[in-house]
N, C-alpha and C positions, 0 to 999 in steps of 0.2 A: 758241839757245842764249837761255837768260833770265840776266842774274845777278841778284845778293841784290836791286838796286835795282829789277828788276821791267823792264830795257831787253831788247829784243828783239836777239838776234844769231846770230837764220837759224832756218829751219825744224826741223831734226831732232836737234837738240843740247840740254844744258841744261847747267846748272853745279854744281856742287856746292855745296850750305846753303842752294836757293833756299826751302826751306821751314822751315828752322829759325827759328823766331820768337823762341824766347829768345836765342841770340845775336844775331840785330838789335836787341831790344826792349833786353835789359841789357849791353854791351856795344861800343865802336867796332871794336875790334881784337882780334886773337887772334895764336897760332903756332900751329904745325903741330906739334904731338907726335909724331904715325907716322902713317903708312899703312897699312891691313890689307890694301888690294888695290892688283895693281901695273895697269898700263896694258896693254889687253890681254883684264884679266878680265871675265868677264859675273859681272853683280853681282844679285842676288835683293831684292824688296822685303823691308824690317827689316836686309839683310846693312849692318853696321856698317864705312865706305867710308876714315874717318879721325878720328882724337883734333884738335881744336884747342882749346888752350890761352887761357883769357882770364883778365882779372882777377878773374875772379868764379868759375869752375869751368874742370873738363877738357872739352867736350861734345862728344859722341860725333855725328858727322856721320853719320845713320843715311840711307839708298837708300829711296827712295820707291814706285820702278816698277823693273821687267825692265827692267837695261841691258847695253851695254858700257862700261868706262871707258877712252875714247880718252886723253886728255892730261891729267896731271899739273901742274897751274901751277908750284905750290909746295911741293916734297918736304918729307920730315921734317926737321925743326928748321929750317923755316922763317919768319923772323920777322916781325913785324908786318905781319901781314893784314886788310885794312881791309874793313867792312863794304862790300858792294859789289862790293870785286875778286873774279874770276873765281879760285877755286883747283885745279879742275879740271873738266873736259868729259866728258858721258856723250851715247852716241850710242845710239838705237834699234835699228839695222841694225850687227851686224861688218864687213861689207866699209865701211862708214863712219868706220873708225877709221885707216885709211890718211892718211882726209883731211885728219887732225889733227897729223899729224907736227911739221910745223913750223910750228903753231899760236901765235900771241902775239895775247890779250887785247888791246885799247886800254885806256888811263890810264884812272884812276875819272876820271870827269867828264867824260872825251872822247866827245864827242856823236856820231862816226863811228861806223859799226858796223863791228867787224871779221870 
């Protein structure tokens, strides 16, 4: 998984928001407005995963690859999600979803891998 700061947390997963440059450049934090997908869902390219509200706009977090949504870290209405925090985890193989059932990412700035 790779977080918004580009830190590698494992080989077969990634975090939601990796490629949303507008969110990174213009805002330092946001709030989850709502999720359009749920854990276990198969997600296609350009599907909207969730909306994140910033002080500038509401940003739709769009999927950039064919994946499964393994774990939502911050649910609907979650407040003050910082750039670099993992918001959710996706996996390429449906069988890997169960591996993230109890997953909790390391804190922002923690140099240890999760």
